[in-house]
C-alpha positions as a printed Julia matrix, in Angstrom:
471×3 Matrix{Float64}:
 55.18   -9.62  13.08
 55.54   -7.47   9.91
 53.09   -7.95   7.03
 52.73   -6.41   3.57
 49.28   -6.58   1.99
 47.96   -5.18  -1.39
 44.6    -3.32  -1.55
 42.64   -6.49  -0.53
 40.58   -7.13   2.5
 41.76  -10.47   3.99
 38.73  -12.98   5.19
 38.82  -13.56   8.94
 36.88  -15.81  11.25
 35.78  -12.98  13.75
 32.32  -14.02  13.51
 28.69  -12.98  14.49
 25.5   -14.31  12.87
 24.55  -12.8    9.54
 22.32  -13.4    6.53
 23.74  -15.58   3.7
 25.73  -13.71   1.23
 27.91  -15.1   -1.61
 31.58  -14.14  -1.67
 32.82  -12.39  -4.89
 33.6   -15.29  -7.11
 35.86  -13.02  -9.24
 38.05  -12.2   -6.34
 41.17  -14.21  -5.81
 43.75  -13.86  -3.07
 47.16  -15.01  -3.84
 49.11  -16.01  -0.7
 51.79  -18.39   0.15
 52.93  -20.82   2.91
 56.79  -20.89   4.09
 56.6   -24.77   4.47
 54.73  -27.55   3.08
 51.42  -28.87   4.66
 50.81  -32.27   6.02
 47.2   -32.79   5.42
 43.87  -31.47   6.31
 42.6   -33.86   9.2
 42.42  -31.57  12.17
 42.83  -34.46  14.52
 45.82  -35.9   12.85
 48.07  -33.05  12.0
 49.85  -30.41  14.36
 51.92  -28.4   11.76
 50.98  -24.64  11.37
 50.2   -24.55   7.81
 47.82  -27.77   7.82
 45.78  -26.06  10.65
 45.56  -22.78   8.91
 43.77  -24.48   5.97
 41.64  -26.79   8.45
 40.46  -23.86  10.46
 38.69  -22.24   7.27
 37.37  -25.59   6.38
 36.05  -26.98   9.79
 34.5   -25.12  12.73
 34.95  -25.42  16.48
 32.62  -24.8   19.28
 34.41  -21.55  20.18
 36.6   -19.31  18.54
 38.48  -15.87  19.03
 37.79  -12.13  18.44
 41.19  -11.86  16.99
 41.02   -7.96  16.81
 40.64   -7.89  20.71
 43.69   -7.34  22.85
 44.09   -9.77  24.55
 42.21  -11.99  22.16
 38.83  -12.97  23.57
 36.75  -16.17  23.28
 33.63  -15.97  21.33
 30.9   -18.75  20.17
 31.34  -20.28  17.01
 29.28  -23.53  16.6
 28.02  -23.01  19.86
 25.25  -20.43  20.72
 27.06  -18.89  23.51
 30.03  -19.71  25.92
 29.55  -22.7   27.96
 27.43  -22.94  31.11
 29.93  -23.9   33.77
 28.85  -25.67  37.04
 30.34  -27.99  39.72
 33.19  -25.71  40.47
 34.77  -25.74  36.82
 34.05  -29.55  36.25
 30.95  -29.48  34.23
 30.41  -27.73  30.9
 27.21  -27.53  28.84
 27.32  -26.24  25.29
 24.23  -25.46  23.17
 24.97  -26.06  19.52
 23.41  -23.55  16.85
 20.75  -25.2   14.85
 20.7   -25.2   11.09
 24.54  -25.55  10.47
 25.22  -27.93   7.59
 28.12  -29.71   6.35
 29.31  -29.22   2.83
 27.54  -31.53   0.4
 29.5   -34.91  -0.01
 28.57  -38.39  -1.55
 29.28  -39.78   2.03
 25.72  -38.13   2.94
 23.78  -40.09   0.1
 22.54  -36.91  -1.52
 20.88  -35.64   1.71
 21.76  -32.51   3.55
 23.64  -33.07   6.67
 23.18  -30.97   9.64
 25.82  -30.84  12.5
 24.74  -32.0   15.84
 26.2   -32.38  19.29
 27.13  -36.2   18.48
 29.31  -34.96  15.91
 31.24  -33.02  18.57
 31.4   -36.07  20.59
 32.8   -38.09  17.79
 35.26  -35.49  16.74
 36.72  -34.99  20.22
 37.14  -38.84  20.72
 39.2   -38.84  17.48
 41.9   -36.71  19.27
 42.8   -39.69  21.71
 42.02  -42.69  19.52
 45.17  -44.72  20.38
 44.8   -46.87  17.21
 45.31  -43.53  15.12
 47.68  -40.59  14.7
 46.86  -38.62  17.74
 49.34  -35.74  18.3
 46.52  -33.6   20.26
 45.47  -36.35  22.9
 47.21  -34.34  25.68
 44.35  -31.86  25.45
 41.9   -34.24  26.86
 43.94  -37.27  28.33
 43.65  -37.35  31.97
 40.85  -34.72  32.2
 37.52  -36.24  30.85
 35.64  -38.66  33.15
 35.7   -42.05  31.72
 37.8   -41.22  28.78
 41.15  -42.71  30.1
 39.58  -45.87  30.6
 38.15  -46.03  27.17
 41.59  -45.29  25.78
 43.15  -48.07  27.7
 40.58  -50.54  26.25
 41.23  -49.49  22.98
 44.97  -50.08  23.41
 44.29  -53.47  24.78
 41.99  -54.65  22.03
 43.57  -52.68  19.17
 40.18  -51.1   18.44
 38.78  -47.77  19.98
 35.05  -48.22  20.36
 33.56  -44.67  19.38
 29.99  -45.89  20.28
 30.92  -46.9   23.84
 29.43  -44.13  25.98
 31.2   -42.39  28.79
 29.75  -40.08  31.6
 32.39  -37.31  30.66
 31.49  -36.81  27.04
 27.8   -36.81  26.16
 25.23  -35.43  23.65
 22.24  -34.82  26.02
 20.16  -34.28  23.06
 20.49  -33.26  19.37
 21.9   -29.76  20.15
 23.25  -30.04  23.73
 26.78  -31.33  24.64
 27.8   -31.81  28.19
 31.62  -32.39  29.22
 32.53  -33.53  32.78
 36.05  -33.26  34.03
 37.81  -35.13  36.92
 39.1   -31.81  38.47
 38.43  -28.09  37.84
 39.79  -26.79  34.83
 38.52  -23.5   33.64
 40.82  -23.64  30.54
 38.76  -26.17  28.74
 36.86  -23.52  26.72
 40.23  -22.5   25.28
 41.01  -26.01  24.27
 37.8   -26.21  22.59
 38.62  -23.07  20.34
 41.75  -25.01  19.22
 41.77  -25.84  15.24
 42.48  -29.55  16.28
 38.8   -29.73  17.74
 37.31  -28.77  14.17
 34.0   -30.99  14.1
 34.0   -33.61  11.31
 31.25  -35.99  10.07
 31.78  -39.61  10.7
 30.29  -40.69   7.49
 33.11  -38.77   5.57
 35.83  -40.2    7.84
 34.79  -43.85   7.32
 34.02  -43.38   3.44
 37.38  -41.92   2.65
 39.55  -43.82   5.39
 43.27  -43.41   5.25
 42.68  -40.68   2.69
 40.23  -38.58   4.61
 42.89  -35.87   4.94
 42.52  -35.23   1.15
 38.77  -34.96   1.39
 37.96  -32.46   4.16
 34.24  -31.93   4.48
 33.36  -29.17   7.13
 30.8   -26.45   7.76
 33.4   -23.42   7.6
 33.56  -20.61   5.1
 35.8   -22.46   2.52
 36.11  -25.84   0.91
 39.22  -27.46  -0.58
 39.05  -26.96  -4.52
 42.6   -28.16  -5.42
 45.49  -29.62  -3.65
 48.86  -30.33  -5.17
 50.74  -31.76  -2.3
 53.63  -29.55  -1.17
 53.18  -27.27  -4.19
 49.8   -25.44  -4.18
 46.34  -25.39  -2.22
 43.22  -23.72  -3.64
 40.45  -22.93  -1.44
 36.96  -21.87  -2.66
 34.31  -19.97  -0.69
 31.63  -22.49   0.43
 28.52  -21.65  -1.41
 26.53  -23.22   1.31
 28.13  -21.22   4.24
 25.7   -19.24   6.27
 27.8   -16.04   6.12
 29.15  -13.98   9.16
 29.74  -10.55  10.03
 32.11   -9.09  12.62
 30.89   -7.52  15.78
 33.51   -6.75  18.69
 32.92   -9.4   21.33
 31.13   -8.04  24.49
 33.69   -6.77  26.9
 36.51   -6.73  24.23
 39.31   -4.3   24.77
 42.03   -2.94  22.5
 39.95   -3.24  19.24
 41.52   -1.14  16.52
 38.39    1.29  15.82
 39.61    2.04  12.16
 39.75   -1.74  11.29
 36.38   -2.4   13.03
 34.87    0.31  10.99
 36.0    -1.14   7.78
 34.53   -4.29   8.58
 31.17   -3.12   9.87
 28.32   -4.36   7.84
 30.46   -6.69   5.6
 29.65  -10.3    5.39
 32.43  -12.88   5.31
 33.86  -14.66   3.52
 34.37  -11.83   0.88
 36.83  -13.56  -1.32
 35.92  -16.32  -3.72
 39.4   -18.04  -4.03
 42.31  -18.31  -2.04
 45.35  -19.55  -3.9
 48.12  -20.63  -1.83
 51.63  -21.47  -3.08
 54.46  -23.2   -1.07
 57.46  -20.95  -0.95
 59.99  -22.09   1.4
 62.48  -19.27   0.62
 61.92  -15.96   2.3
 63.76  -14.33  -0.54
 61.64  -16.27  -3.18
 58.44  -15.1   -1.22
 59.65  -11.52  -1.21
 60.4   -11.53  -4.98
 56.97  -13.11  -5.66
 55.31  -10.46  -3.94
 57.64   -7.71  -5.77
 56.43   -9.26  -9.07
 52.78   -9.15  -8.28
 52.47  -12.96  -7.98
 51.51  -12.64  -4.25
 48.84  -10.28  -2.69
 49.92  -10.68   0.84
 53.36  -11.33   2.43
 52.77  -12.24   6.0
 55.67  -12.27   8.49
 57.96  -10.35   6.24
 61.57  -11.9    6.84
 63.85   -9.56   8.96
 66.28   -9.31   6.19
 63.82   -7.57   4.07
 62.46   -4.99   6.44
 65.14   -2.47   5.96
 64.42   -2.35   2.25
 60.57   -2.07   2.58
 60.29    0.02   5.7
 63.42    1.65   6.61
 63.0     3.18  10.07
 59.75    1.51  10.53
 58.09    3.69   7.8
 56.85    2.14   4.49
 59.07    3.14   1.59
 57.42    5.69  -0.84
 57.63    3.34  -3.8
 55.43    0.95  -1.8
 52.92    3.55  -1.08
 52.42    4.5   -4.44
 51.77    0.98  -5.55
 48.96    0.82  -2.87
 50.66   -1.58  -0.58
 49.76   -1.38   3.19
 51.67   -2.8    5.97
 51.01   -4.08   9.46
 53.34   -4.19  12.37
 52.42   -5.64  15.74
 53.55   -8.26  18.23
 52.44  -11.71  17.08
 50.68  -14.19  19.49
 53.53  -16.48  19.1
 56.65  -17.67  20.57
 59.91  -18.85  19.15
 62.01  -21.1   21.33
 64.44  -24.14  21.36
 63.35  -27.28  23.17
 65.31  -30.17  24.47
 64.48  -33.83  23.9
 63.95  -35.03  27.29
 64.37  -38.63  26.26
 67.83  -37.87  24.46
 70.78  -39.45  26.33
 72.94  -36.28  25.98
 70.59  -33.52  27.15
 67.63  -35.34  28.51
 66.95  -36.35  32.13
 67.12  -34.63  35.54
 70.22  -35.58  36.96
 72.28  -32.44  38.18
 74.87  -32.86  35.27
 71.97  -32.82  32.59
 70.46  -29.82  34.23
 73.6   -28.02  34.29
 74.17  -28.65  30.47
 70.88  -27.22  29.45
 71.25  -24.18  31.74
 74.69  -23.66  30.38
 73.41  -23.76  26.86
 70.89  -21.39  27.52
 73.09  -18.82  29.1
 75.36  -19.1   26.24
 72.83  -17.4   24.08
 72.78  -13.53  23.79
 69.15  -13.0   23.34
 69.82   -9.15  22.94
 72.07   -9.7   19.87
 69.66  -12.46  18.55
 67.05   -9.74  18.34
 69.04   -6.89  17.02
 71.33   -8.69  14.57
 69.52  -11.87  13.46
 65.77  -10.59  13.6
 66.54   -7.1   12.73
 64.6    -5.92  15.75
 61.51   -7.55  14.4
 61.09   -9.45  17.73
 60.65   -9.06  21.51
 62.38  -10.77  24.21
 60.09  -13.55  25.61
 59.89  -13.19  29.43
 57.34  -16.07  29.91
 55.42  -18.84  27.94
 52.54  -16.39  27.35
 52.78  -14.3   24.04
 51.56  -10.73  23.74
 47.86  -10.64  22.97
 47.03  -13.53  24.8
 45.15  -13.4   28.23
 47.6   -13.52  31.23
 50.38  -11.62  29.38
 52.12   -9.13  31.47
 54.17   -6.6   29.72
 55.87   -5.51  33.19
 56.89   -8.99  34.2
 60.65   -9.66  33.89
 62.34  -13.04  33.81
 65.21  -12.71  36.34
 66.64  -16.14  35.14
 66.96  -15.05  31.58
 70.76  -13.87  31.64
 73.37  -14.14  29.0
 76.59  -15.18  30.85
 79.25  -17.27  28.96
 81.42  -17.1   32.0
 78.89  -18.65  34.27
 78.14  -21.31  31.65
 81.63  -22.23  31.45
 82.0   -22.29  35.3
 78.85  -24.6   35.43
 80.16  -27.0   32.86
 83.58  -27.23  34.52
 82.0   -28.0   38.0
 79.84  -30.94  36.59
 82.54  -32.6   34.62
 82.14  -31.34  31.04
 85.67  -30.52  30.27
 88.07  -30.6   27.23
 89.93  -33.73  28.01
 91.92  -34.08  24.82
 92.85  -30.34  24.34
 90.93  -30.09  21.01
 88.79  -27.16  21.93
 85.73  -28.98  22.54
 84.29  -30.33  25.7
 83.65  -34.06  26.47
 80.93  -35.67  28.6
 81.53  -36.3   32.18
 82.07  -39.99  31.02
 85.01  -38.78  28.77
 82.97  -39.5   25.58
 82.5   -36.83  23.01
 79.88  -34.23  23.53
 77.97  -33.52  20.56
 74.6   -31.66  20.31
 72.24  -32.18  17.34
 69.83  -29.31  16.41
 67.11  -30.52  14.02
 65.43  -27.95  12.04
 63.44  -27.4    8.67
 64.87  -27.29   5.3
 62.45  -24.51   4.58
 63.3   -20.78   5.14
 66.48  -18.77   5.36
 67.6   -19.64   8.74
 71.37  -19.23   8.04
 71.95  -16.27  10.42
 70.15  -18.06  13.24
 72.15  -21.28  12.65
 75.26  -19.31  12.75
 74.16  -17.75  15.86
 73.73  -21.13  17.61
 76.95  -22.6   16.45
 79.02  -19.37  17.76
 77.07  -19.36  20.94
 77.76  -22.84  21.77
 81.27  -22.71  20.52
 81.97  -19.94  22.96
 81.33  -22.37  25.9
 83.23  -25.38  23.98
 80.2   -27.34  22.88
 80.19  -28.79  19.31
 76.75  -28.41  17.48
 75.59  -30.42  14.59
 72.69  -29.16  12.4
 70.39  -31.54  10.8
 67.62  -30.48   8.49
 64.62  -32.49   7.39
 61.1   -31.3    5.73
 58.98  -29.1    7.92
 55.92  -31.54   7.93
 58.2   -34.37   9.27
């Protein structure tokens, strides 16, 4: 990832306890999102930009030291990492005392402290079968008694949040216990996901279907203004307890210079974050050039030659006080198949052959060098750089570019050009058409052309369909 930053210090959630200190109300960070947000209910939405906002409003039991390589789990709402027993099936968390939700009319004029029962309620919202629940896979099939409760909710049409289950309990005001059906040492990582941000039940029930427009959390920022799909303004939470950064115990790879710059400083430091929605990479670049943006994260590959030829920031930018950062992002870009689609889905030999042939038709090296302008690394596994388990020495032997093998595979399983028009048909003789669904936002013409040419090389016709990112 390649990012540009004017001489400002970005707020980060790299947290340890600190004395309360107010952010600089006069300091404004102008940033942008490359696609519209959906809403600010952490349990209801799964798009990147909605979660970037909610993770600054709500807090989770655990978080990450994002400067460590690999990133390392740290406590956030919890006092410490969980006590684990019963061979990785029982987890006990102690919640920090004295953490309060932002004031809201839902609390009747009283200060509202966050408790273990709030965590129980918030985690149940992830699996509520009567609501939007894109994150239910994180807990379904895992927590003792939870699947039965989900089934009862599906049958009655009402999910009973007050019905206790053995697997998810507040043992006292500040102690949470989670019991699993089988060993899963990955649970702490799940409880650091933004979707598990802790909400207050009173707020959810007061605002109902409009809850996502009234986020009330315990985090460093509050929602000041929201013009849907246009602008989001966050303001430092005046009631936030304040945090400082200290490298997590056992953390490795922390940039010493950055850690030194952060030492002794209390977060958040910026009073207002003003976020615009700019779906065009060129539009974002021009906004940065004109001074409308202070940060340009994920600089488009098409602009890197202009900004930093040869990997070195251009002299004109240096004179303007612009800083740039270039490092592997803990992110993966991939294409996924709809396994329920009648053309590409299923596990019969011919469908498997079709998917493998499509994968072999794509020249990953060309994609990186030409389309991404060498601002990418070839993925060898689902584990991205900076994530625990990433092995830079591992090479995926199945990741091979071979149009000849792809064509031979398609011929063998009956995908042939029956009518001589240059495009293959299905084994049944019906037309073979692959539909690729992508976002209307961003400048992806080079990538789309790459896909079209790759599949054309093996006789497969591709249709590109676009829709808003949030849909």
